N, C-alpha and C positions, 0 to 999 in steps of 0.2 A: 504494500500499500504506499510505499515511499514515493513522494512526488519527484519527478525527474529533476526539479530544480532545488530540492531540499539541501543537497550538499553545498551548492553555491550560495544559497540564502544563508545558511549557517556560517559559511566562510565570511560572508559580508558582515554579518552580525559580530563576528569575532574581530574583524578589522575595525569595526566602529565602536569597540567596547570602551574607548576612552571618553565617550560623551557622558554627560551628567546622568546619574542614576534616576530611576523613576521613583523617587521617594518624597517628593514635595507636593503640596496641595495644588500647585500650579502646573502639574505635569501636562505636557502637550504631546500629541502624537509626533513620532519621529518620521519625517519624510526622507526616504533614501534616494539620493542622487548617485547612481552608480556610474563610476568613472574608471577609466583605465589609468588615471594618474594616481598612484598609490604612494607617492613620495611624501612622508610625513613632514619633511623640511621644506615643502614648496613655499616660495615666497611671492608668487604672482600667478596670474592666469596663464602665463606662457610657460610656467615651470614643467619640466618633463621628469619622468621616472629616471632615476640615476642608475647607471651601471647595467650594461647589456648582460643578459644571462643571470641576473640576480634573481633571488626568490620572489622579490616584489614584481619584477618584470614578468616572470613566469605566471604569477597570479593574475596580473593585468591582462596577459595574453589569453589566459583561460577564461576570464570573465567577459572579455570584449564581445564575442559573438552573441552573448545572451543579454547584453545590456538593456535593450528595450523591453524584452520579455520579463526580465527580473524587476525592473522598475515598475512595470505594470502590475506584476504579482504582489510585490512588497507593499505598494502604496494603495492597493485596492481597499475601499471602505466596505466593511462588512455590515456595520450597524452604527447606531448612535448611542452613547452612554449618557443618560440623564444626569447621573452623579458619578463621581469617581468610584472605581472599584479598588478597595484597599485590603492589603494582607494584614492579618493579625491573629492572635490567639486569645482564647480558645476557639473563637468563631469570628469570621470576617465576611465582608461583602464579596471580596474576590474569591475566597474559598468556597462560599455558598454557591456563587454563580458557576464556578468550574465544576464542583461536585454534582450539581443538578444537571448540567449538560452531559457529564459522564453517565449519570443515571439514565437520562433519556436515550443516549446512544446504546447503552447496554441493553435496555429493554427492546429497542428497535432491532438490535443485532441478534437477539435470542427470543424470538416470539414463542409464546407458549411456556416459557420458563419464568418462574417468579424470582426476580432479582430483589434481594432484601434491601440493600443500600449500596451507595458508591462512596469511595473515599480516595484520597491521595495524600501521600506524605507531604508534610509542610515544607520540607526542603526542596521539593520538586517545583515549587512556584518560585521563579527566579527574579521576580520584580516585586517591589513593595506596593506599587500603585499603578493603575491605568487611569489616566485623567479623563474627565468628562469631555464629551464631544465625539468626533469621529473615532470609531474603533477600526484600526487598520490591521491588515494581515501581519505586518511587521511586528506589531505589539504582541500578537499571539506567539510568534517565533521567539520573542524576548521572554515572554512568560514561561514557555515550555520549549526550550531549545533542544531537548533530548528526544530521541526516537523511542520514547516509551509507548508500549502498546497497552491498550485496555484489555484486561483479561477478567474472566469470571472464575472465582475460586469457590469450590464446594467445601463448606465447613460444617462440622457439627455444632450444636448449640454451645457446647463447652468451649470449643475452639473459637467460635465467634466471640464469646464473652472474654476469652483471654486476649484476643486481638483488640477488642474495644478497650480493655483495661490498658493495653499497651499504648493505644492512641491517647487515652486520657492521661496516663502517666507521662507522656511525651509533651504535655501542655495543650493538646488538642490539635487535630488535623482537620482539613476540609472534609465535611461529610454532607451527604445529600439529606434532604428534608425528612426522609423516612426514619432516620435515626435520631433518637433523643437520649441524651446522657446527662444526668444530674448527679453531682456529688453531694451527699447529705451525711453529715456526721462521719465523714471519712469513708463512706461506702458509696458505690455507684448504683444508681437506679437507671436501668436501661430499658428502652422499648423500641421496637421496630414496627412501624406503621400502627402504633397504638397498642401493641401486644408485647407482653413480657417475653423474654427469650426462653424457649424450651430447651433445656440442656440436652434432651434426647432428639431434638429436631435437627433439621439440616437447613443451611442458609447459603444462598448464592450471593457472594459479595463481589462487586466490581471494583477493581483497583489497577494501578500500574503494574506491568509485569516485573518491574524493579522491586516493588514491595512484595509481590507474590513469590518472588524467588529469594526472599529473605532480607531485602534491602531495608534500611532504616531500622535495623534490629528487629525485624518482623519474623523471627525464627519460627514462631508458632503457626505461620501459614505456609512456610517453605515446604515443598514436597506434597502439598495437598492437591487433589484433582483440579486441574485448570482447564478452561475452555477459552480458546482464542477467539477474539472478535475480528481479527485482521484489521483493526483500526488503530492508527496512531492517535494518542490523545491530542496532540497538537492539531492534527487534521480534523478530528471530530469537533474540536472547539471552533475551528474556522467554519466548518459546515453548519453547525447548529447555531452559531452566533448570527450567521447570515440569514437565518430564517426569521429573525425578529421583525415584527411588523410595526413595532412602535419603539420609541427610545427605551433602552434597557435601564431599569431601575431596580436595584437589589437591596434588600434590607438584611441587617444582622441583629436580630432581636435578642440573641442569647438563649433561645429556647432549644437549639440543637446541642450545644455543649456548654453546660453550666458547671464549671469546675472551680 
């Protein structure tokens, strides 16, 4: 499911990593002007890449044929954000938005199967904020620069509870609206779609393959039965964000993760 331009887009994001981080209230979308002039010491419009055969020259030559296509892809507007999407713990607007889109994609990819909830490790979100206004493809690449696939992991009720305990003890991860976790007197009260977890039941949980394979200290889900959706999380965020018919406005009321 990898886009034919994914490698080049990620390369360009790496080359632009020196720009200001997306962590201020006044964050604005980054428009990418893709150029073959990669010399960081350029002093004027006529400056050229220095040194034939250098790594920079090689990258410039690699990018040049795709310049117009990459600019169009990176700068495409997907939707409009009515308010900024901000990252935070234990619950945030950015995390809620991402987890809910993952849940929508998991259900669409597995018709007839009951998906319990979706989650993503907090460290997988690589920006602090996406500013209000146009939501561009480039911002999704910055949010999720990795080729993480959405997978469904089949867990027992006891394994699901152990996983949720890990999420809570990590300070809270993005979770879809089906999951409610409240810490009261040191104990976790957990429900999925309004129902308490049955230790003898089975639960299908949508998550990045990185987590499913034990990443972010998630050893309790490693080796459990997995179903591939053949969807990269970055790609599904782009697809589902583009389906918005009105400005996107997400709330974080604290009812998903009260820790």
